[in-house]
C-alpha positions in Angstrom: 69.7 -4.1 19.3 68.1 -6.1 22.0 64.3 -6.6 22.5 63.9 -3.8 25.1 65.7 -1.3 23.0 63.4 -2.1 20.1 60.4 -1.7 22.3 61.6 1.7 23.5 62.4 2.8 19.9 58.9 1.7 18.8 57.2 3.7 21.6 59.4 6.8 20.9 58.4 6.6 17.2 54.7 6.4 17.8 54.6 9.0 20.5 56.7 11.6 18.6 54.5 14.7 18.1 51.7 13.4 20.2 49.8 15.6 22.7 50.6 13.9 25.9 48.8 14.2 29.3 47.0 17.2 30.8 44.5 18.0 33.6 41.5 16.6 31.7 43.4 13.4 31.0 44.4 13.0 34.6 40.8 13.6 35.7 39.6 10.9 33.2 42.3 8.5 34.4 41.3 9.0 38.1 37.6 8.6 37.2 38.3 5.4 35.3 40.4 4.0 38.2 37.5 4.8 40.6 35.0 3.1 38.3 37.3 0.1 38.0 37.4 -0.3 41.8 33.7 0.1 42.0 33.2 -2.5 39.4 35.4 -4.9 41.3 33.8 -4.1 44.6 30.2 -4.4 43.5 30.5 -6.6 40.4 29.0 -3.9 38.1 29.6 -4.6 34.5 28.5 -1.1 33.5 31.2 0.5 35.7 33.7 -1.8 34.1 32.7 -0.8 30.6 32.7 2.8 31.5 36.2 2.4 33.0 37.6 0.7 29.9 36.0 3.5 27.8 37.6 6.1 29.9 41.0 4.4 29.6 40.6 4.2 25.8 39.6 7.9 25.5 42.7 8.9 27.6 45.0 6.8 25.4 43.4 8.4 22.3 43.9 11.9 23.7 47.5 11.2 24.7 48.6 9.9 21.3 46.5 12.4 19.3 48.5 14.6 16.9 45.7 17.2 16.9 47.1 19.5 19.6 44.6 22.3 18.9 41.5 20.2 19.6 43.1 18.6 22.7 44.1 22.0 24.1 40.5 23.3 23.5 39.0 20.3 25.3 41.4 20.9 28.3 40.6 24.6 28.3 36.9 23.9 28.4 37.4 21.4 31.3 39.5 23.9 33.2 36.8 26.6 32.7 33.9 24.4 33.8 35.8 23.2 37.0 37.4 26.5 38.0 34.9 27.2 40.8 35.3 23.7 42.3 39.1 23.8 42.1 39.1 27.2 43.7 36.9 25.9 46.6 39.2 22.9 47.1 42.4 25.1 47.0 40.9 27.6 49.6 39.7 24.7 51.8 43.3 23.4 51.9 44.6 26.9 52.9 41.9 27.2 55.6 42.7 23.8 57.0 46.5 24.6 57.0 46.0 27.9 58.8 43.2 26.7 61.2 45.4 27.2 64.3 46.3 30.8 63.3 43.0 32.1 62.1 39.3 31.6 62.8 37.4 31.5 59.5 33.7 32.5 59.3 31.1 33.8 56.9 29.2 37.1 57.0 25.6 36.3 58.2 24.1 38.6 55.5 26.0 37.9 52.2 28.0 34.7 53.2 31.4 36.3 52.3 34.2 34.3 53.9 36.4 36.2 56.3 39.0 35.5 59.0 40.2 36.8 62.4 43.5 36.1 64.1 42.9 33.6 66.9 43.2 34.9 70.4 42.3 38.5 69.6 39.0 38.4 71.6 35.6 39.7 70.5 35.8 42.2 67.6 33.3 44.2 65.7 33.7 43.0 62.1 32.6 45.0 59.0 32.0 42.9 55.9 34.0 44.4 53.0 31.4 43.3 50.5 28.0 44.3 52.0 29.3 46.6 54.8 27.3 44.7 57.4 28.7 45.1 61.0 28.5 42.3 63.5 30.4 40.9 66.5 32.6 37.9 66.2 34.7 36.1 68.8 38.0 34.7 67.8 
């Protein structure tokens, strides 16, 4: 067995049964990368230490054998960031469809709605608060 095969076998042995990567892990990894770039750009030792701590925590989570705790941590992260992730997902859809639809908010309750572009001026009734107003698409 050559050197590289022994290295692969070693990593396969230590990673057997480990948790692996998830959404929280990727967020910690991206945050650590950002902090590392900030520390290089501005010479901040605090950002460097926080970056290294983030990398260490991610490695700990990846190789952890306690799947229940890691899944609970990830579920809590997903629960806390659901609103932000939904906003980002909807913004992508709005940007992709910006040539087909005009997106706007109800002036009374701020509910987001859309009209097909080129349909002219319409009377719009908000489905949430039943407010009626004119909107030009």
